[in-house]
C-alpha positions in Angstrom: 17.6 11.5 -25.5 18.8 7.9 -24.7 16.8 4.8 -25.4 13.0 5.5 -25.5 10.8 3.4 -23.1 8.9 0.8 -25.1 7.5 -1.4 -22.3 6.8 -0.7 -18.7 6.3 -3.7 -16.4 4.5 -3.0 -13.1 3.0 -4.9 -10.2 -0.6 -3.7 -10.3 0.3 -0.8 -8.0 -2.4 1.8 -7.6 -0.1 4.4 -9.2 -0.2 2.5 -12.4 -3.9 2.0 -12.9 -5.3 5.5 -13.3 -6.9 6.6 -16.5 -4.4 9.4 -16.8 -1.5 6.9 -16.6 -3.0 4.6 -19.2 -3.6 7.6 -21.5 0.0 8.8 -21.1 1.4 5.4 -22.0 -0.9 5.1 -25.0 -0.1 8.6 -26.2 3.7 7.9 -26.0 3.6 4.4 -27.4 4.6 2.7 -24.1 3.3 -0.8 -23.6 2.2 -1.7 -20.1 2.7 -5.3 -18.7 1.2 -6.0 -15.3 2.8 -8.6 -13.0 2.1 -10.0 -9.6 3.7 -8.0 -6.8 6.9 -9.6 -5.5 8.1 -9.9 -1.9 11.3 -11.8 -2.6 14.2 -9.5 -1.6 16.7 -11.9 -3.3 14.8 -11.6 -6.6 14.9 -7.8 -6.3 18.7 -7.8 -5.6 19.3 -10.0 -8.6 17.2 -7.8 -10.8 19.1 -4.7 -9.7 22.4 -6.5 -10.3 21.3 -7.4 -13.9 20.0 -3.9 -14.6 23.3 -2.4 -13.4 25.2 -4.4 -16.1 23.4 -2.4 -18.8 22.4 0.9 -17.1 24.2 3.4 -14.9 22.1 3.2 -11.7 22.0 5.6 -8.7 19.6 5.7 -5.8 18.2 9.2 -5.8 15.8 8.6 -2.9 12.1 8.8 -3.0 10.6 9.4 -6.4 8.7 12.7 -6.8 7.8 12.4 -10.5 7.4 9.6 -13.1 7.0 10.2 -16.8 6.4 13.9 -16.1 3.6 13.3 -13.6 3.8 14.1 -9.9 3.7 11.1 -7.5 1.4 11.5 -4.5 2.0 9.5 -1.4 -0.2 8.7 1.6 2.2 6.8 3.9 -0.5 6.4 6.6 -2.7 4.2 4.4 0.1 3.0 2.1 -1.2 4.4 -1.2 0.5 6.1 -4.1 -1.2 8.1 -6.8 -0.5 10.3 -9.8 
C-alpha cells in the first residue's frame, strides 16, 4: 500500500468527533489535528493545487466511506456521521 496516513487534519466536523473515529485513529496510529473551519474558496483552490503536485487527484463524487467506515449524511439538517 502507498504512504500510510500519519496525521489527519480536520475542521471540527461532526463526522470527526465520534468515539469510534477517535478509537480508529488511535488503533491505527493516526494523529488528529483539529482546525477552524474555512470558508475561503481561494484557500481551498490553493490547497488542491498544492496537493495535486504530490498526489494524483480525481473527483470521485460524494464520499460513501472513510477509513473503512460508512459516512452517513442528513442533508436536511446539514449533518454527517460515521
